[in-house]
Structure formats: structure tokens, C-alpha cells
N, C-alpha and C positions, 0 to 999 in steps of 0.2 A: 490623767494623761502617763503621770511616772509609772501608774500599775499596767498600763498600756504597751509601756516603752519597756519594763522589765519581763512580762511575759510575751512580748514581741524578740527579746535578746534569748528568754529561753527558747524559744520555738526555733531559731535562728542556730543554736549552741546545736538542736538534738538535729536537726537534718542536715548541720555540718559535718556531724559524728558520722550521723547514716552515712551520708556519701563520702567519705572518707573511707569508713570499712569497707563499703561494695568494693570501691575502686581499687583502695590495696587488695582486697579476697581475690577482683578478677585479674590484677595483675600478677598475682602469687600463683592462680592456676594456669598460667598460659603454661603452653604444652613443650616439652627442651627442658633441658638444663639450662637456666639462662646465661649460668655464668662461661657453660661451655662455647655461648652464641656468639656473645656478647665478644669475645676475645677473637674468636673464630673471626667475624666480621671487624674486629679492628685489626689484625696482624695477616690478616687473607690468607691463612693455615690454619690449619686444625695446631691449637695449644695443649700440650702436657699436660698431664694428669695434677702435675706438681703446682703448674701454673695455673689449672683449676682450682685445685684446692686453696690455694693462695687469696685469688681469687671472690671466692666463695666466705674466706675467712676476714678477707677487709670488710665485705659489703655485709655482713651479715645472714649469706643466705644460707647458712649453716644452723641457723638459730630457729624455734619453733615461731610459727606464723605470728601466735599472741606475742611472743617477744615481740616482734621486728615491727610488729605494726605498733605496738603501744609507745616503742623507742621514737618511729616515725613521728609519729601522734603528738608526743611531749615534742620533738623537734619542730613540729609545725606549727605548733602552738605560738612557740617562742620565734616563730618567723623563719625558721630553716628549713629548707623542703629539701633538704639534700644538695648535692653535687650530681654534677650529668656525668656517665658514663663514657662517655666520647669527646665532648669538650672540655671537662675538667674543671666547667665553671659552678659556683654557686646557682641553684636552678632560680634562687630569686631572683636575682643579678639578672638571669636572660630572660626571666617575668616583665621585669623594670623594663628591660631593652626593650621587647617588643609589643610590650599591653598598651604603650602611645600609639600604634599602627591602627591596634583594633577598636577602641575607643574615638578615633577619628574616622576610622570607619563607618562606624554606628551611630553617632551623633552627623555624618551626613548625611546615611541613610534615613533617619529618622527627619531631618530636615528636610529631605527629598520629600517623604512619604506626606509630609505636611502641607508643602505647597503643593503637592497633585488633588491630594484626598479632602481637604479642607474645603477647598472650590465647591472643586467634583462634586462634594456631596451634598452643598449648598442649592448648587445649580438643580442636583436632581431632585432635590425635594420642592424648590419654587416651582419647579414642573413636573407635580408628581401627573403621572398616569399618564406620560405621553412621551414620545421619540428620544428624545431627550433623558428622561428618566431610565427606560429600557435599554439604551445604548450604557448609561453609566451604571446600571445596574451589570449587566452582563459584564463590561469591561472588569468590574471589580469581583465578581466569579473566577473571571478569567486569571485573575491576579492574583487570587488566590487558592487557584491551583495548580499554579505556574512552579516548578522544582525551579530551586533558585541558580542551581548547577547548571540544567539547560538552557535557563535565560539568559545565564552568564556566558556558557558557549556560544550563542545565537548574537549575541549584541559582540561580542570578538570577532566572529565571520564577521559579521556585517558594517561595521563602526570602523574597525582595526582592521581585519583586512582586506574589505572590498574597498570601505571610503579610504580609510587609514588618516583618520581625523582624530583617533586615540591610540596610545600605545596598547600595547598587548598585556603587557603587564611589568610590573616594577609597581615603586612609591618614589612618593619624595615631590611632585608638583600637583597639582589643583587637573591637569588632566592625567593622573596616573589615577583618580579615584571618581572619576566623573563615572567611568562605567560598573563597579564595583557598588557603589551607593545606588545607581539604579537598579542594580540585579538586588543587593538587598532589601531595600525601600520598596518595592513592588508590591511583595505581597501585605507588607504594612499598613500600605496606602490601600488597597484594595479592603482592610480590615476597617480603617478608620472612616472610609469612603461610606459606606454600609453605616456605620453607629453616626457620623453626622447628619445624613441620612435620616436616620430615622429618628432624632434627635430633632432636627430640626420641622422634619414633621408633626410631633407632639405641639412644640414650643410655639411654631405656625396656629396650632388649633386654641390656645390659650386666650385665655378674656382679656388678658393687656395689651394683648396684639390686635384684638379685635378693637377695641376700647383704642387704640392709636390708629387704626384703619379708618373709626369712622370720627375721629376728631381731623381727617383731611391730609393726615400722617404722608408724605410719598413713601410710593410701596421697598423703593429701595432702600430708605431709613430705617422703613419698619423690621426689612428682611436683615440689613447690616448692622444696626445699631441695635433693634431692641432684642431681635428673635436670637441672632446668632450668638451675642452675647452669653445668654443661658444657655443656649443647645452647645455649647463647647465645653462646660462645667464636667460633664460625665467622660469627654473624648480627653480630657488633660489627665483622668484617672487611666484611662486606657493606653493613651501615649507610654507612659510610667511602665504599665507591664508589659506592651511589648517591645519598651527599650532593653527586658530582661532577654526576650525571643531571641532581638537582632542582635544581640553581643555573641549569645551564645550559635547563632547565624553566622554571623561571620568568620566563626571558622570555616564552613564549605566554601562561602565566596574567595577567602581571602588564597586558601587553595586554588580555585579556578584561574586567580588572575596572579595567582605568586605573588602578592604580596608580604611580607617580611612580618607578621603577625603573628598573634597565639595560633592560629590556624594550620598555619605551614610549619611553624615549630612542631606544636601536636603530631600530625601528619608525620616528619622526620622522623619525631622520637618513636612514634609507634612503629616504620620498618624498622631502625637502629637497635628497637629494644632497648631504648635508653628511659628507663622503666621510674626514676626521680622526675624527669622532666613530663611524663606522663600522668602521673601521678598529681603535680604541683601545676598544670594547664586544667584538668579536671576540677583540682580543687578549688583555681580562683572563678573560673567561669560558672560552675555551680554556686560562687558565693557571691557572685554580681547577682547572679539570676534571683537568686533567694531573695539577699538583700533589698534587692529593687522591688519584690512584691512587698515585704515587712514595709519600707517604707511609705508606698502606695495606700497602706493600711492606715500606718500611723497618721499619713494625712488625712483619710476619714474618719478618725475620734477624733482629730485636731477640729475638724470642720463642724463636726458633728459629734458631740460627746453621749447622744444616745445611742449611736452602733453599741457602743463598748457594753452600755448597761443594758439592750439587747442582746447579749448575746456573742459581739463581736465575731468579726471576719466578714467575707464577702456578700453572705446570704443577707444581710440586711443594706443591703448598698441601695 
């Protein structure tokens, strides 16, 4: 287990180093002089050459790329992600301020997905090859194919503008969370529904289920006590993996519903060319995604050490 943990930590460090390098590189390759652009946006007028030179020297734009990257990376490892050009606040403080709203949305979306997906997957499996099963499969296919931003605007149009039952945007109350959670959780629910259905179909054909039925156990107990408990084992794993996708997908949904989370912080920073915030948000979301995947792999190793002996990773699940 210790060996697996060290290997995962090494893999995590390598991935995060790659992500940081690519992010910093793309930001540095942005067309135009960032110093001139930022000062012009701040002052709403063209800056002087002296002001541009002073800004470039202050923020290290006049140094070589490698020097700037290594300096930023060293600070990032110590928890210092720089200072916002516009808000003049540490990026770490801004991330800590906005992260709770993003986590709240991701957890709410996961809860919505589970509440919808598990019953729908079970019902589809129990009524295999009937109109109920086909309807469930079609619903899952639609959920997987539907873009989050399109569904979000559709829900705003219907529930907020037409019916007036939910707020259009913002955060702070449960009513503000309903539509974003449904929007973000729909795709996850579709994936989990298909997995629950497939897992239940496999378990319902197992010998112990057949034995339980032959002993006269009621069908409801067979399905929900014996079969479902075992069918949910792979679902726990996929929920962990999907949570990483949901956390990253929250960026788009937050922009649609104007929630004060990492998504709106990132988009505002991109338009304002506030590079430290852009780099910080991308680094945090990438870390959350990679760390979630690594934790799922470690859970597999903890539950079944043969996975690690067999070569590790998802190929042996």
C-alpha cells in the first residue's frame, strides 16, 4: 500500500508539473504585449512607454520564459500563486473565497445524479427489454448528449423566466442552487444510470440471486437487499471519477448562472488578461481532477491488493 501511495504521489507530481508548464506557456504565448493591454484596460487610456516598462519590470515580463516559469513554479509549490493584476489581492485568497461555491455546486450535482440514476438504473434492469427499459436508455442517451450550457439556458427560460419559481442567477440560498445542480448533474446521472443498469443485469443473473428466489424470498428483497448492494460496488468508483469531471464542468455552469465560483472568476480573468488568476484556477481544477482519479485508484488497491501486483491502474479493474 505504501509503495502504491508513493507511486501515485509521483504520478500526481508529474502530471501537475506538466499542467503548470502548459498553462504558463499558453498564457505567455497570448498575442500582444500583456503589460500594455493590462495597463490600457486599467486606465481606460493608452499608457506611456515608461509605465509599460515599469509594469514589465515589476511583474517579470522582461525576463526569459524559463526564468519566469521556474520562479512562478517555486512560489506555487509554497502556496503563493501570485497577485491579481486588477484586484491587487493574492490569488490564493481569491481561490479560497470562490472555491466553496464550486464545491457546493459539485456536491449538489452529484447528489442529484445519484437520486435520479440509481432508481432509474434499477428499474430499467428489473424491466429489461420492456418499454420502461427502452425509455430509460433513451433518457440516459439524451442526458449524455445534451450540452450543459444549453440545458442551463433552457431551464432558466422555463423555470425562471416563464414560471418564475427559481432565481435566474446568483448564489446564497437553496433556490439558487437547484437549477445549476440539475444542469450539472444531468450528464453524470446519465452515465451512472447506464452503469447501474448494466451492473444490476449482471448481478440479477448470479447464482446467489437465483438461490434466494428459489427459497421464496420476495422479489423486492432480492432486488434491493441482495442484488443492489453488490451492483453498487462499481458505481462507487465511477462516482469518484465523475466527481472530477463535475468539478471541472462546474466552471461552465457557473458562468451560465452567474454563480460566484471558480468558473466566473476564471472567465472574468481571461477577459481581463489577469494571468495569475487564470493560472491559479487552472492549476487548482487540474489538481482536483487528477487527485480524485488517484484516490479512486488507491481505493482499488486498498480493497484488492492484487490490482497493484497485476500492474496497477484501471486496466485490471
